[in-house]
N, C-alpha and C positions, 0 to 999 in steps of 0.2 A: 631215239633214246629219251623217252618222255621224262623219266625220273631225273636224269642228269640235267636236262634243260630246266626243270623246275628248280633244282638246286642252284643253278647258275642265275636263274631269274631272281631268286631270293637274295643271293649275294649282291647282285648288281643294284637292285632296288634299295637294299640296305645302304649301299654306298651313296645313293642319292639322298637318303634320309640324313646321313651324316653330313653331306654337303649342305643340306638345308639348315641343319643345326649350327653349322660353322659359317653361314653365308656372310656374316658381318666382317669376317676376316679376309674375305676374298676381295682383291683389288677391283676398282670400278670397271676396268677394261674387261674383266672376266665375264663370260657369258653364263647364264644360268644353266645348270645341269639338267639333262633329261634322261629318264630311265632308258628309253628306246629312241635314240636320235633318228631323225628322218634320214634317208639315204643322201649322200653327197649330191647336190644338184647345182653347185656353183658353176658359173660360166666356164672357168678355167678347166675344171675337172671334166666336165661334159665335152669340152672341145678336144681334150687330149685322147679320149677313148677312140680306139681304132687300131689299124695296122699301119706301121711306118717303116720306111726303108731308105737307106742313104749311105753316106760315106763318113769316114773318120780320118782326120789328119792330126797327128800328134808328134811330140818330140821323140817318141819311141817307135813309131811306125805308121803306116797308112793302111786303111782297111775299109771294109763294108760292114753295115750293121742292119739288123732287122729287129723290130720291136713290136710287141703286142701289148696294148694298154686296155684294161677293162676295169669296170667297177666290180668288186668282189665282196664276199661276206655280207650279203644282203645290201650291197651298195654303200657300206660304211668305209671301205678302203679303195684307193686307186692302186691297182696291182699292175706292175710293168715288168714284163719278161723280155729280155734282150739276148740276142746272139750276135757277136762280132767276130769277124775273121780278119787276121792280119794278112794282107795281100802283097805288101812290099815294105822293105826296110832299106832306105837309102844309105849311102856311105856316111852322110851327116848324122842320120839317126843312129847308125851303128856306133859311131864315135860317142854320141851322147849316152847310149846304153852302157858302153864300156867305162866312160869317165865318171858319169853321175851315179849309175846304178850298179857299177862294178860287175856287169854281166859278162859271162864267158862267151866264146864263139859258139860253143855247143848250145848254150841257152838261146842265143840269138837265132841260130839255124832252126831250132825246134819251134820257135815262136811263129815262124812264117807258115801260113796256111793252117794254123791251129784255130779251133773254135773256142771262143771265150764266152761264158754264159753269166748273166747277171739278173738279179731279181730286186726290184725296188717296191716298197709298200708305203704309200702316203695317205694321210688323212688330215682332217682339221680337228684339233682337240676340242671336244664339246664343252669343256669348262673354261678354257682360256681363249679359244678362237685362233690359236696358233697353228700354223701349218707345220706338220712334223713328218719326217720320212726315215725309213730304215733301208739299208742297202746290204745285199749279200752277193758274193760273186764266186766265180770258179777258181779264184786264187785263194779262197778262204779268207777274203777280206770282209770286214763288217764295218758299216758306218752309220752314224746317227746324225740326222740333219734337222735344221730348223730353217724355215723359209719365210719370206715376205714377198708380196706381190705388188708390183709397181707398173700400172698400165698394162702393156702387152708383154711384160717380163715377170718371171719368177726368179728370185735370187735365193739359192740354197747354200747355207754354210754347213759343211760336213766335218765331223770329227771321226777319225778312223781308228780301228783296232784290228785284232787278228794279225794277219801277216803284214798289215800296213800300220801297225801301232805307232802313234806319234805323228802321223800325217794329218794335215788339215787341208781343206780345199773350199773353193767357192765356185759354184756352177750357176751361170746365168742362162736361163732358158727363155728364148725369145720367140714369140708368135709372129711370123712374117705375114702369113695369111691363113685362111682356114685349112689349107692343105700343105703348109710348109713350116718347119720349125728349125731353129738353129740353137745349139748348145755350145757355150764357151766355158771350159772347165779349167781352172787354174789351181795347181797343187803346190803346197809348201811341204817339203820333205823334212824329216827330223834334223838333218844336218844343215838346213837352211836353203838347200838347193831348190830351184823352181822347176815345175813341169807344167805343160799345158796341152790341151786337146780341143779340137773344134769338130763338132758333129753337125751335119746338115742332113735333114730327112724330109721326105715328102710322104703324104698319106697314100697307102696302097690298099687294094682289096684282097690281095693274096693272103693265105694263112701262113703264119710263121712256121717254118719247119723245125722239127725236133731232131737234132743230130745225134743225141745220146753219146756225144764224144766226151773224152776226159781231158782234163787240164794237164799240160806237161810240167807245170810249176810244182804241184804237189800231188802225191799219190792220193787217190780217192780214200775216203774213210774206210778202213778195213779192220777196225777193232772188233773184238768178239761181241761186245754189247750191241753196237750198231748193226752188225750183220744179223744178230739174233732178232732184233726188232723188226727188220724188214719183212713186210707181208701185210696181210689183212687180219685184223683182230676184231672179235665180236664180244660185246658186253653180255655177261650172263647174270649179273646181279649188282645191286648198288645199295648203299646205306648212307644216311646223313644225319648228323646231329647239329641242328641249327639253333643257336642260343639256348641250348638245353632241351629243345624239342626234337624228338626223333622223327625222321621221315624215312620210310623204308620202301623199296620197290625192287621187283625182279622183272627184267625184260625176258619174256619167253621167246626162244628162237622160233622163227617161222620161215616160210619159203624165201622171203627176201632178206632175212637176217634181222636181228633186234637192234642193230646199230653198232657202231664201233669206229675204228680208225684204220686207214690204210697208210702204211709207212714205207717210203722209198727214198733212195738216194737221188739227188738232183743237183743242178748247178755244177756240172763236171764232176759229180760224185763227192763234192766237198761238204754238202749239207744233207741232213736227214729231214725230210719234209713229212709232217703228219697232217692228214686231212680226214675229217669225219665223213661217214657215209650213213645213209638211212636215218636222217635226222627226225626230230619229233613230228608227229602228225596231229598234234593237239593234246589237250588235257581233258580229263574227265571232270564232271561237276565236283566230285569229291576232291580231286587234286586242286581245282580252282579254290575251293573252300579252304583247303590247307594253306595255300599261299595267302589268301585274304586274311585269315586269322593270324598268320605269322607277321604280316606286314602292316596290318591295320590301315591307318590313314595315308600311308605313303604310296599306295597304289590305287588308282582309280579304276573303275570298271572298264573305262575306255582304254587305259594303258594295258590292262590285263588282256583285253580282247585283241589289241594290236599285237601283243607279244604272241598270243596263241595262234594268230593268223600267219605267223612267220616260222620258218624252220631256223633253229639256232645253228649257226655255222662258225667254225673256227679254223685257224691255221697256226701250226707250230713249226718253227724252224730251229734246228739244233745242229751243233757241230762241236769240235774239240779245238780249243785255242792252240794253234801250232807252236806258240812260243812258251806258254805256261802249262799246257796239257789239261787245263781246266775245261770242264764241260759247260757250254754256254747255250742258252736258248732264248727265243723270242716268241711271244704269242700275240695273236690278233683275233678279235671276234666280231660277230655281227651286231654287238651292242656298242661298238666303237671303244672297246677296252683293248689296251695293249700293254705288254709287260715284258720284263727281262728277267731271266733266271740264270743262276750260276751254281754249279755243284760239282759232285765227285761221285765216284763209284766206291762202294763199301761192300766188298764181297759180291753177293748176288743182288745188291740193291743199288739204285741210283738215287741220290739225295740232292734236291735242287732247292735253293732259296730264291723267292720271287719278290719283285717289287712291280706294282702296276700303276698305270697312268690312264689318261682318257676318262671314261666314265668310272673307272676303278681307281682313280687317283687316291693315294693314301693306303690302299689295301696291300697287305703283304701276305706271303704264304710260304709253306714248306711242302714240297711234294716228295713222295717216296714211291718209287716203282720197284717192285720185287719180282725177280724171276722165280716162279714156282717150279716150272719144268720148261722143256723146249717149246711147249705149246700152251702154256698157261702163265698169266701174270696177275699180280695184285697191285693196285695203285691206290694211294691215299693222298689227300690234300688237306692241310690244316691252314685255315685262313684266320688272319687277325684284322678286324675292321678298324678304321681310324678311331672309333670310340672305345677300342680295347676289347670289344666282344669277340667271341671265338665261334668258329664253325669248322666242322670236320666232314669230309666226304670220302667214301671208300667205294671201290669197284673191283670186280674180278672180270678178266677177259680171257678168251681162248682163241687160239689161232685157227682161222678158217683154212680148210685144205685147198680151196681153189686159189689160183695164182692172183696176186694183187693186181688191180686194174691199173693200166698205164694211162 
């Protein structure tokens, strides 16, 4: 999707220019912004990458866990996908569930031998140097974390929403040696009650299995909008107005497809995951010239060539808040931009309001996705940069007839 990548390139570099103009207002501890940060290469992140397996002991049950950790989105984010299975609930744990969480006997019985899925996405904010994390799980819980590293430990403070609205927690991750890790997680519930869990894992070579199971806590997303989106979508045209200058492009379909998104349910069916496919394979000289003219002094030839040498990648995670019914989404991309969106359905349209951080700190936007037919959609995104300037991007997509890749 050459045109889309160029548009995103312009938006992100514009963010850098705004940061440069405002650098006197940034605290001394903040790190200078970079248009295209280098991949995460700190010792902690590189050590975590791999396959892990172990056991969990908590106030609510005992179980086993498998985790796969890898660098994703061109190395800008640490992506952790876990599966945990409750293997035993003792009488003491059963009493805790009843007294503290008001769990029914049916709820407790169903929890045994159920598969619980979780996705965590971590990075280092390129402007502040802060370690940030996001968590999504098969109970439709969402958490945002901030971390600090102390020797062989990382301490993450989490604030929860979704089905765990009002919960806070602290997780201490300890490196025992190159192949062993221990996590101690202490939760504070909205009513003041406490809960804790201890996880011990060792590094493994086996591939984490994908159970494709569903959570017994909540039914998977089954609203008409989410079900309609599932599948593989191909871009057929795009248009952008950047600071008053129009950039137009049409991706012609070919044997491999012009690019687009695959959308599928994951994490026990609680979240809709969007991933791009057939990313950009470079820019023409004319396209490079357009970018240089639009951005002037804020992009060096070296930065432009570095961007061109990479495929732009992104990940979007969306669900429905089980308490408010609000549509919520999180996005992450290979320029270390991350953001949160909240929105609503209006007839055949989904309207989302976005706030961005990372390389896109201070950027806001409104996205509108419109269902044209069962097999065609139109999407637009209106950005407001920190300096007040505007940009609009539009795209049309059609559903590919082949089954979405698993």
